[in-house]
C-alpha positions in Angstrom: 18.2 -21.1 81.8 15.6 -19.4 79.6 15.8 -20.5 76.1 14.6 -18.1 73.5 12.1 -19.6 71.2 12.7 -19.0 67.5 9.5 -18.5 65.7 9.5 -20.2 62.3 8.3 -17.9 59.5 5.4 -19.3 57.7 5.3 -19.3 54.0 2.7 -17.0 52.6 -0.5 -18.7 51.8 -1.2 -18.4 48.1 -4.7 -18.9 46.6 -5.1 -22.4 45.4 -5.2 -22.9 41.7 -8.4 -24.3 40.6 -8.4 -27.8 39.1 -10.0 -26.4 36.0 -7.2 -23.8 35.4 -4.5 -26.4 36.3 -5.9 -28.8 33.8 -6.2 -26.1 31.2 -2.6 -25.0 31.7 -1.3 -28.5 31.5 -3.1 -29.1 28.2 -1.3 -26.2 26.5 2.0 -27.4 24.9 5.0 -25.7 26.3 7.7 -25.0 23.7 11.2 -25.7 24.7 14.2 -23.9 23.3 15.0 -26.9 21.2 11.6 -27.0 19.6 11.0 -25.5 16.1 9.3 -22.0 16.0 5.7 -22.1 15.1 6.1 -20.1 11.9 8.5 -22.8 10.6 5.8 -25.4 11.0 3.4 -23.2 9.0 6.1 -22.8 6.4 6.7 -26.5 6.1 2.9 -27.2 5.7 2.3 -24.5 3.1 5.5 -25.4 1.2 4.3 -29.1 0.9 0.9 -27.9 -0.3 2.4 -25.6 -2.9 4.8 -28.1 -4.3 2.1 -30.8 -4.1 -0.2 -28.7 -6.3 -2.8 -27.7 -3.8 -2.0 -24.1 -4.7 -0.9 -24.0 -8.3 1.3 -21.3 -9.8 -0.7 -18.0 -10.3 -3.2 -18.8 -7.6 -3.4 -17.0 -4.2 -2.9 -18.4 -0.8 -5.6 -17.9 1.8 -5.7 -14.6 3.5 -3.7 -13.9 6.7 -6.9 -14.1 8.7 -7.9 -17.5 7.2 -4.4 -18.9 7.8 -4.4 -17.5 11.4 -7.7 -19.4 12.0 -6.5 -22.5 10.2 -3.2 -22.9 12.1 -4.5 -21.4 15.3 -1.6 -19.1 15.6 -1.1 -15.3 15.8 -1.1 -13.0 12.8 2.5 -12.2 13.5 3.4 -15.9 13.1 1.6 -16.1 9.8 3.4 -13.0 8.5 6.7 -14.5 9.4 5.8 -17.7 7.6 4.8 -15.7 4.5 8.0 -13.8 4.7 10.0 -17.0 4.7 8.0 -18.3 1.7 8.9 -15.1 -0.2 12.5 -15.5 0.8 12.4 -19.0 -0.6 11.0 -17.7 -3.9 7.7 -19.6 -3.7 5.3 -16.6 -3.4 5.1 -12.9 -4.0 3.0 -10.5 -2.0 1.6 -7.1 -2.9 -0.5 -4.9 -0.6 -4.1 -5.2 -1.4 -3.6 -8.1 -3.8 -2.7 -10.9 -1.4 0.0 -13.6 -1.7 0.4 -15.3 -5.1 2.3 -18.5 -5.8 5.0 -17.9 -8.4 7.0 -20.3 -10.6 10.3 -21.5 -9.4 12.7 -19.7 -11.8 16.2 -18.4 -11.7 17.0 -17.0 -8.2 18.8 -14.1 -9.8 15.9 -12.9 -11.9 14.0 -9.9 -10.5 10.4 -8.9 -11.4 9.8 -5.2 -10.8 6.2 -4.9 -9.5 5.8 -1.4 -8.3 2.7 0.6 -9.4 2.0 2.7 -6.2 3.7 4.4 -3.3 2.5 1.5 -1.1 4.3 -0.9 -3.4 7.5 1.0 -2.7 7.1 0.2 1.0 6.7 -3.5 0.3 9.7 -3.4 -2.0 12.0 -1.6 0.5 10.9 -3.9 3.3 11.5 -7.1 1.3 15.0 -6.1 0.2 18.1 -4.7 1.9 19.9 -1.6 0.9 23.6 -1.6 1.9 25.0 1.9 1.6 28.7 2.0 0.9 29.3 5.8 0.8 27.6 9.1 1.5 28.5 12.7 1.3 27.0 16.2 0.9 27.4 17.4 -2.7 26.6 20.7 -4.4 24.6 20.3 -7.7 26.2 21.8 -10.8 24.0 22.4 -13.9 24.4 18.8 -15.1 23.5 17.2 -11.8 20.6 19.7 -11.4 19.2 18.6 -14.7 19.7 14.9 -13.9 17.7 15.4 -10.7 14.7 16.6 -12.6 15.4 20.3 -13.2 16.5 21.5 -9.8 18.5 24.7 -9.3 22.3 24.6 -9.5 24.0 25.3 -6.2 21.5 23.2 -4.1 23.1 20.8 -1.6 22.1 17.2 -1.5 23.1 14.2 0.6 24.3 11.6 -1.9 24.2 7.9 -0.9 25.3 5.0 -3.0 25.3 1.3 -2.5 23.7 -2.0 -3.6 20.3 -3.4 -2.9 20.0 -7.2 -2.2 17.1 -9.5 -2.2 16.3 -12.0 0.6 19.0 -14.6 1.0 20.9 -13.4 -2.1 24.6 -12.7 -2.4 24.2 -11.2 -5.9 22.8 -7.6 -5.7 19.5 -6.8 -7.4 20.7 -3.4 -8.4 23.0 -0.5 -7.8 21.2 2.4 -6.1 22.2 6.1 -6.0 20.1 8.3 -3.8 20.0 12.1 -3.5 18.3 13.6 -0.4 17.6 17.3 -0.3 19.8 19.0 2.3 16.7 20.0 4.3 16.3 16.3 5.2 19.9 15.2 5.2 19.6 14.2 8.9 18.2 10.9 7.7 21.7 9.9 6.8 22.3 9.0 10.5 19.7 6.2 10.1 21.6 4.4 7.4 22.4 0.8 8.4 20.3 1.3 11.6 16.8 1.1 10.4 14.9 -0.8 7.7 12.5 0.6 5.3 12.5 3.3 2.5 14.5 6.5 2.9 11.5 8.6 2.0 9.7 7.0 4.9 12.4 8.3 7.2 11.9 11.8 5.8 8.2 11.5 6.6 8.8 10.3 10.1 11.7 12.6 11.1 10.5 15.8 9.5 6.7 15.5 9.4 6.5 15.7 5.7 4.3 13.5 3.4 5.4 12.2 0.1 2.4 12.7 -2.2 3.8 12.0 -5.6 6.5 9.7 -7.0 7.5 10.3 -10.7 9.1 7.1 -12.1 11.1 7.0 -15.4 12.7 3.9 -17.0 15.4 4.0 -19.6 18.1 1.8 -20.9 21.8 2.9 -20.6 25.3 1.4 -20.5 26.5 0.1 -17.1 29.2 2.3 -15.4 32.5 0.5 -15.4 32.9 0.9 -11.7 29.9 -1.3 -10.8 29.9 -3.8 -13.7 31.9 -6.5 -11.8 29.8 -6.3 -8.7 26.6 -6.6 -10.7 28.3 -9.5 -12.6 27.7 -8.0 -16.0 30.0 -7.3 -18.9 31.5 -3.8 -19.0 29.5 -1.7 -21.4 26.5 -4.0 -21.3 22.9 -2.6 -21.0 21.2 -1.9 -17.7 17.8 -0.5 -17.0 17.8 2.7 -15.0 14.7 3.5 -12.9 14.7 7.1 -11.7 12.2 8.1 -9.0 11.5 11.7 -8.0 9.8 12.0 -4.6 7.8 15.2 -4.0 6.1 16.5 -0.9 2.7 18.2 -0.8 4.1 21.6 -1.9 5.6 20.0 -5.0 9.2 20.4 -3.8 11.6 17.5 -4.4 12.7 15.7 -1.2 14.5 12.7 -2.8 15.7 11.4 -6.1 16.9 7.8 -6.6 18.6 6.1 -9.5 18.5 2.3 -9.6 20.5 0.4 -12.2 19.3 -3.2 -12.9 21.0 -5.7 -15.3 18.8 -5.8 -18.3 18.8 -9.6 -18.6 17.7 -10.0 -15.0 15.0 -7.4 -15.0 11.3 -7.6 -15.8 8.9 -4.7 -15.3 5.3 -5.6 -14.4 2.4 -3.1 -14.0 -1.3 -3.6 -13.5 -3.6 -0.9 -14.8 -7.3 -0.7 -14.0 -10.0 1.4 -15.6 -11.2 4.3 -13.4 -14.7 3.9 -12.0 -17.2 6.2 -13.6 
């Protein structure tokens, strides 16, 4: 009787890991799911140092690069840590100006620090706009004047809702936005993407916002939004109107933001032009 011999399959021979690489890999701490994210450890350290006086109110934290080197983590980790510190109300950040320690005040008070188009990006990224309604409207003479002198009969995408700060249930302001009908397709991105609406116009239509005209005025709060803003009917709000123009000078977007006056502070830094 001839028995068939079954050949055993040999496992593939893999290159041996060097002792040096094995030791290096073993020395790197492996984070389990239960361990705390790295950015939280950075937050805890910086928070202790801020509250302990190492970084007094009004001073700046080290740069992202310096923090990256100090904590030996990625720049993304440092940015997440700084975002959490902003959410906790310990610091404020402005593009080109670094991160500044701020006093612990009322969590409902809002300081308006927008002096450039880049600051608008920071503002939109650090807050959340919750649109509650949108519709295409035709401007009559009154609305055309309100939008900065546009022609009656033009169609606009009108969006309204409330803007909220990080970890806040009380809205910062009520916002009404009018987008020219040529760019009304950005309405499909509402609730799906973060960032400013004018940024969506630039990305989706290849336009570039080159000018933003900003006007502040005091006015009575509309009765319909008084309760949500938690202000008395008829009380004063600060209206910030922004007109966004593309390179040709045409208006692409107009926004109206109503802030409760007692919770609003406007801050602007002006520098002398270099000769």
